[in-house]
Every structure is written in structure tokens, then in C-alpha cells.
C-alpha positions in Angstrom: -6.4 -21.5 -17.0 -6.2 -18.7 -19.4 -10.0 -18.5 -20.1 -10.4 -18.5 -16.2 -8.0 -15.7 -15.8 -9.7 -13.5 -18.4 -13.0 -14.2 -16.5 -11.5 -13.2 -13.5 -10.1 -10.1 -14.7 -13.3 -9.0 -16.3 -15.1 -9.8 -13.0 -12.7 -7.6 -11.3 -13.3 -4.8 -13.8 -17.0 -4.9 -13.4 -17.0 -5.1 -9.7 -14.7 -1.8 -9.7 -16.7 0.3 -12.3 -20.3 -1.0 -11.4 -20.8 -2.4 -8.1 -18.0 -0.6 -5.8 -19.1 3.0 -6.6 -22.7 1.8 -5.1 -21.0 0.5 -1.8 -19.0 3.7 -1.6 -22.1 6.0 -1.6 -23.4 3.8 1.2 -20.5 3.7 3.5 -19.2 7.3 3.0 -21.3 9.1 5.6 -20.7 6.6 8.4 -17.0 6.4 7.5 -16.4 10.1 7.6 -18.0 10.1 10.8 -15.6 7.6 12.4 -12.8 10.2 12.2 -14.8 13.1 13.5 -18.4 13.6 14.0 -17.9 17.3 12.7 -16.0 16.2 9.6 -17.9 16.7 6.2 -16.6 16.3 2.7 -16.2 20.1 2.2 -14.0 20.2 5.4 -11.5 17.5 4.5 -8.1 18.5 4.1 -7.0 18.8 0.8 -3.7 17.5 -1.1 -2.1 18.8 -4.2 -1.1 16.3 -6.8 2.3 16.9 -8.5 2.6 13.8 -10.5 5.0 14.8 -12.9 7.7 16.0 -10.5 10.5 18.1 -11.4 11.9 15.7 -13.9 8.8 15.2 -15.9 9.2 12.1 -18.2 6.9 9.5 -19.5 6.3 5.8 -18.6 3.6 3.1 -18.5 3.7 3.6 -14.6 3.4 7.4 -14.8 0.5 7.2 -17.5 -1.0 4.5 -15.1 -1.0 6.6 -11.9 -2.2 9.6 -13.9 -5.5 7.6 -14.5 -5.7 6.1 -11.0 -5.6 9.4 -9.0 -8.1 11.0 -11.6 -10.8 8.9 -9.7 -10.1 10.9 -6.7 -10.0 14.4 -7.9 -12.2 17.1 -6.6 -14.9 17.9 -9.0 -16.5 21.4 -8.7 -15.9 23.5 -5.9 -15.0 22.6 -2.1 -18.3 24.1 -0.9 -20.3 21.8 -3.1 -18.4 18.9 -2.0 -16.5 16.2 -4.1 -18.5 14.1 -6.4 -15.8 11.6 -7.0 -16.8 8.1 -8.3 -13.6 6.5 -7.1 -14.1 7.5 -3.4 -12.2 9.7 -0.9 -8.4 9.1 -1.0 -6.6 7.7 2.1 -3.3 9.5 2.6 -0.6 9.6 5.3 0.7 13.1 5.2 4.6 12.6 5.3 5.0 16.4 4.6 3.8 17.1 8.2 6.5 15.1 10.0 10.1 16.5 10.3 11.4 12.8 10.8 10.8 9.5 11.9 11.0 10.3 15.5 8.4 12.7 15.3 5.8 10.4 13.6 6.7 7.7 16.1 5.9 10.1 19.2 2.5 10.6 17.5 1.8 7.1 16.7 2.6 6.2 20.3 0.5 8.8 21.7 -2.5 8.0 19.4 -2.2 4.4 18.4 -0.6 2.6 21.2 -1.9 -0.7 20.2 -0.3 -0.3 16.7 2.9 0.5 18.1 3.0 -2.7 20.5 2.1 -4.8 17.6 5.0 -3.8 15.6 7.1 -4.4 18.7 5.7 -8.0 19.0 7.2 -8.6 15.6 10.4 -6.8 16.6 10.8 -9.3 19.4 10.5 -12.2 17.0 13.8 -11.1 15.2 11.8 -10.3 12.1 13.8 -8.3 9.6 12.4 -5.5 7.4 14.3 -4.8 4.0 13.8 -4.0 0.3 14.2 -6.9 -1.9 14.0 -8.3 -5.4 10.6 -9.7 -6.1 12.2 -12.2 -8.6 14.2 -13.9 -5.6 11.2 -14.7 -3.6 8.5 -15.8 -6.1 7.5 -19.3 -4.3 7.0 -17.3 -1.2 5.1 -14.2 -3.0 3.0 -17.0 -4.3 2.2 -18.7 -0.8 1.5 -15.2 0.5 -0.9 -14.3 -2.0 -2.7 -17.7 -1.9 -2.6 -18.0 2.1 -6.1 -16.2 2.4 -9.1 -16.6 -0.1 -10.7 -13.4 1.4 -9.0 -10.5 2.7 -10.2 -7.1 3.7 -10.6 -5.8 0.2 -12.6 -8.8 -0.7 -12.2 -12.0 -2.3 -8.5 -12.6 -3.7 -8.7 -13.9 -7.2 -5.0 -14.5 -7.0 -5.8 -17.5 -4.4 -7.4 -19.4 -7.0 -5.7 -18.4 -10.3 -2.2 -17.5 -9.8 0.6 -19.8 -10.7 4.3 -19.8 -10.0 4.9 -19.4 -13.5 3.1 -15.9 -13.5 5.5 -14.6 -11.2 8.3 -15.6 -13.6 9.0 -19.1 -12.0 11.3 -20.1 -9.2 14.6 -18.0 -9.1 17.6 -20.0 -10.5 20.0 -17.6 -9.2 19.8 -14.5 -6.6 19.6 -10.9 -8.2 21.4 -8.2 -6.5 19.2 -5.7 -4.9 18.6 -2.4 -7.4 17.2 0.7 -5.4 15.5 3.1 -7.5 17.7 5.2 -10.2 14.8 7.6 -11.3 14.4 9.6 -8.2 10.8 10.4 -8.8 9.4 7.6 -10.5 10.0 4.0 -9.1 8.7 0.7 -8.1 10.1 -1.1 -5.0 9.2 -4.2 -2.9 9.8 -4.0 0.9 9.5 -7.3 3.0 9.1 -8.6 6.3 11.6 -11.7 6.7 11.9 -14.5 9.1 15.5 -15.8 9.5 15.7 -19.5 8.7 19.0 -21.2 8.2 19.0 -23.1 4.9 15.5 -21.8 3.7 15.4 -21.9 -0.1 13.6 -20.4 -2.9 13.5 -23.0 -5.6 17.2 -24.2 -6.0 18.5 -20.7 -4.1 19.2 -20.7 -0.5 18.0 -17.5 1.0 18.2 -18.2 4.6 15.2 -16.3 5.2 11.4 -16.7 4.5 9.4 -13.6 3.2 6.3 -13.6 5.5 4.8 -10.0 4.5 5.5 -7.5 1.9 4.6 -4.1 0.4 5.0 -2.8 -3.4 5.6 0.7 -3.3 4.9 2.7 -6.5 6.3 6.5 -6.2 4.9 9.2 -8.9 5.9 12.6 -8.2 4.9 13.7 -4.6 2.8 10.7 -4.2 3.6 7.2 -3.0 1.2 4.4 -2.9 1.0 1.0 -1.5 0.2 -0.9 -4.7 0.3 -4.2 -2.7 0.2 -4.7 1.0 0.1 -8.3 2.1 1.0 -10.8 4.7 0.8 -14.3 5.0 -2.1 -15.6 6.8 0.0 -17.7 9.4 2.1 -14.6 10.6 -0.4 -11.8 10.6 -1.3 -12.1 14.2 2.4 -11.8 15.1 2.4 -7.9 14.3 4.0 -8.3 10.7 1.9 -5.8 9.2 2.3 -3.1 11.6 5.9 -3.5 11.7 6.0 -3.5 7.8 4.1 -0.2 7.8 6.1 1.5 10.4 9.3 0.4 8.9 8.2 2.0 5.5 7.3 5.2 7.1 10.5 5.4 8.9 12.4 4.8 5.5 10.5 7.5 3.7 11.0 9.8 6.4 14.7 9.4 6.4 15.0 11.5 3.2 18.6 10.8 2.8 19.0 9.9 -0.7 17.4 11.7 -3.9 14.8 8.9 -4.4 13.3 9.5 -0.8 13.1 13.2 -1.2 10.0 15.1 -2.1 7.6 12.4 -1.2 4.6 14.3 0.5 1.8 11.7 0.9 1.7 7.8 1.3 -1.5 6.7 -0.3 -3.7 3.7 0.6 -6.8 3.2 -1.5 -10.2 4.9 -0.4 -12.2 5.7 2.7 -14.9 3.6 1.6 -12.8 0.6 0.3 -12.6 -2.8 2.0 -13.8 -4.0 5.6 -14.4 -2.0 8.7 -11.6 -3.8 9.9 -9.3 -2.2 7.4 -10.5 1.2 7.9 -9.7 0.7 11.7 -6.1 -0.3 10.8 -5.7 2.6 8.4 -7.0 4.9 11.0 -4.4 3.4 13.5 -1.9 3.8 11.0 -2.4 7.3 10.8 -4.0 7.6 7.4 -6.7 10.4 6.9 -9.4 11.2 4.4 -8.2 13.8 1.8 -9.6 15.5 -1.2 -7.2 15.8 -4.2 -6.5 18.8 -6.5 -4.5 18.3 -9.7 -1.2 20.4 -9.7 
């Protein structure tokens, strides 16, 4: 298994560095047109990266995202257009919304189907809340194995991931720990189906994790590092509900760790299937050029 995992990792790296840029160049013009026929690369809105934040600091997560966002940075002048190898960033500009109610009004007006999908999930009594990943490792494994191919392409985890890779089944419930470092954090938010007596390993949780988002916050940027639902529940609107609730959480801005987040990031314009791009557009993501602060 270790040899196969190394091969899968090498294959993923080769795809990202060699093959993906070729797809990006082919997809970019058409996908830009899908937002507005008049939009060209030099006319895209610009987001200013402030990855260090006010507190500064250094950690593997910070260094990772300084490298990650480097692929989207504008090269040269705006008049010449971007030359990014990593595509054009898809961002939801949170700084444009005064609060969650303002965002919800726009969503209902521009993407009524998206709102209705989320409402469908609400009527099923599904719950959205932050959680500790160690408490739900069996469900996380099932979600990641539930589809062999997703919008971003083949899911290698569906073939190689084991429960041991996620730390094994829980032996006791860990209490929820919300971010302490205000400007740099890692948080899981999940959609749960109430189910009396439901277990994860030997631990009774009374609820099943059916979809989740892993959020990485660095400075003024927050990224969907993972966004995935169980194949069995995706038609029930769980992904729309999850996104809507995450945005509402971010726009409360009622604690230090929620303040100062200006953009929610989700991959590149050119990444994934046309269906994923359609979902991003309905979720109010837009293509942006990035400049380093």
C-alpha cells in the first residue's frame, strides 16, 4: 500500500505540474466568456493578498499558502494580462457584503435554484456545525470513498485511503476547539444527519457526517481546502446548504478569528468540470487576479 500511495502522489504531482496547465490554456477563454462576454483577463477584478496579516508569524500552514497563492499571482502589468501557470483564482468577495442577510438577498436574486437546494436540505433537519475531524474518521473515510470520480477528476483517496491514515476510529470524543490564532487557522465544518445511537467506532455520536468543508485561513484569505459530500446525499442539497452556512458564519464577524477575512477562495477558474464551474458561479464565486501585498 505504501508503494501505491507514493505512486499515486507522484502521479498527482505530475498531473498538476505538467498536464493541468495545458487544460488551463484550452479552457480559459471559454470559461471567462461564461461570466461575461465582455470580460477579458485585463478587465478582471483584482484582490490584494495579505497573507501575513497583522500578527505575522510563521508555520507550515503559512508557508504552504504563500506557495499556493503564488501560482495565481499577476505577472507583469494588468494591460498585458496575467501569465499565471496556476490559472485564474475563483474568489467570493466577502468584503463586499455588510452581513449574511445582504449575501442571502443577492443569492436569492441571482441564484434562486441554489437557495432552494439549500432549503431542501434544511427541511430534512440536517445540521451544519464545526467539528473535530478525529471524532468522525470513519464517516470522513466513507465520504472520500463514496465517489471514484468527482468534479476535479479521479479521487485517488477512493482507492488508497485507509482508516489508519486518518488516525483510526475514535476511542473517545474530543471537545470542539475553535481557532485560537485569529488570523491563521484550520477548521472543519460539517453537515450532519441526526441518527439516534449512531456510532463512530466505539463512540456514540447520534449523528452522521454526510458532507464537510475544511477551511484554511491565512491573513485576509480563506480557502476551501476540502469540500466534499457523500455521494448518497449530494442530491439532497447538502453542498448548497454547507456553502451557505459557511458564508453566513464568516459574515457574522462576531469573534476575532472571523474578522478580517476578505475573500473565500475555491481553486481556479480552469479547474474541474463544467458542472463545478456552474456550481461556483451560482455560489457567487468570481474570477479574480491576485496581487501580492
